Residue, then its C-alpha position, 0 to 999 in steps of 0.5 A: m618185261r625184263i629177261r636175260v639174253n646171253g648174259k645181258d638184261s633185256e627189255v622185251a614186249d609182253g607176249l613175245t615168244v622164243s621165235g619172236l625173240i629169234e626173229s627180232m635179233e635177226l638170227n637164222p632159226c636154222a642156225v641156232v639152239v636155244e637154252l631156256n632156264l638151263w634146259i634146251l628148248p626143242r625147236e617145235e616149242w619156240d612158237r608156243y613158249v611165251l617168255k616170262i619175266d626173269d627167264i634166262v635165255e642163251i642163244i648158241s649159234f653154229v659156226g662152220g670151220g674147217 
C-alpha cells in the first residue's frame, strides 16, 4: 500500500499501524510527534490507527540543543 512519509512516497504493508510505522523506522516513540493528514495524532491513538492508502504522515523528531 502506498502512503507518503515525510514528503516521500513509501510502500507499507496493509494493516500497518502508526506505532508499527514508527517501529519499522527504528525511531524512539518518546522523541517524535506524528502529524497525520494535517492533524497531530495523539500518542494514545498510534496503536489503533491503521494506515490507509494515500495517508500523509509527517514525523517530527525532537532535537536537543543548547
